[in-house]
C-alpha positions in Angstrom: -3.4 -9.9 -27.3 -1.6 -7.4 -29.5 0.9 -5.1 -27.7 -1.2 -2.0 -28.6 -4.2 -3.6 -26.9 -2.0 -4.4 -23.8 -0.9 -0.7 -23.7 -4.5 0.6 -24.1 -5.6 -1.7 -21.2 -2.7 -0.3 -19.0 -3.5 3.4 -19.7 -7.2 2.9 -18.9 -6.6 0.9 -15.8 -6.2 3.9 -13.5 -6.5 7.7 -13.8 -2.7 8.4 -13.8 -0.3 6.0 -15.6 3.4 6.6 -16.0 5.4 4.4 -18.4 8.9 4.7 -17.0 12.3 3.0 -16.6 12.3 1.3 -13.3 9.8 1.9 -10.5 8.9 5.0 -8.4 11.0 3.5 -5.5 13.9 2.6 -7.8 13.8 4.7 -11.0 16.4 3.6 -13.6 16.9 7.0 -15.2 16.9 10.6 -14.1 14.0 11.5 -16.4 11.8 8.8 -14.8 12.8 9.9 -11.3 11.9 13.5 -12.2 8.5 12.4 -13.6 7.7 10.6 -10.3 8.8 13.6 -8.3 6.7 16.0 -10.3 3.6 13.8 -9.9 4.2 13.7 -6.1 4.7 17.5 -6.1 1.3 17.9 -7.8 -0.3 15.9 -4.9 -0.7 12.6 -6.7 0.0 10.0 -4.1 -1.1 7.0 -6.1 -0.3 6.4 -9.7 0.1 3.2 -11.8 3.5 2.7 -13.4 4.7 0.4 -16.1 8.4 -0.5 -16.1 9.3 -0.6 -19.8 12.6 -2.3 -19.0 10.8 -5.5 -18.1 9.3 -5.9 -21.6 11.0 -4.8 -24.8 7.7 -5.1 -26.7 6.0 -2.5 -24.4 9.2 -0.4 -24.4 8.9 -0.1 -28.2 5.1 -0.3 -28.4 4.5 2.7 -26.1 6.7 4.9 -28.4 4.5 3.9 -31.3 1.3 4.2 -29.4 1.7 7.9 -28.7 4.0 8.6 -31.6 6.5 9.9 -28.9 10.1 8.7 -29.0 11.1 9.0 -25.4 10.3 7.5 -22.0 8.8 8.4 -19.5 5.4 9.0 -20.8 2.5 10.2 -18.8 -1.2 9.4 -19.4 -4.1 10.9 -17.5 -7.6 9.6 -18.0 -6.4 7.5 -20.9 -4.9 10.5 -22.7 -1.3 11.1 -23.5 0.0 14.1 -21.7 3.7 14.1 -22.6 7.2 13.2 -21.6 9.6 14.5 -19.0 10.2 17.9 -20.6 6.5 18.6 -21.2 5.7 17.5 -17.6 8.3 20.0 -16.3 6.8 22.9 -18.4 3.3 22.0 -17.4 4.3 21.7 -13.7 6.0 25.1 -13.8 2.9 26.8 -15.4 0.5 25.0 -13.0 -1.2 23.3 -15.9 -0.2 19.8 -14.9 -1.9 20.1 -11.5 -5.1 21.2 -13.2 -5.0 18.2 -15.6 -4.3 15.8 -12.7 -7.3 17.2 -10.7 -9.9 16.9 -13.5 
């Protein structure tokens, strides 16, 4: 299976998917930690994560999939939402909570 197909399968597996460095319990970078905290602050108790540090093909492939150069990357209902900075802005405006509730 091509890496883009693997990624598509991951983002459609559950409603909220976060590609990150590490895991929610042990994030490996501040941006990934922040992304998990924002999701929790929005009331999302369960979300699927993919640790990009475990697979270099996924780490590179996700950047190409969304045409977005950084990690973490948030997907909701199979759609790319954004990275850490966008999540912060959307959280502050209340928009992220609305997206997550749809």
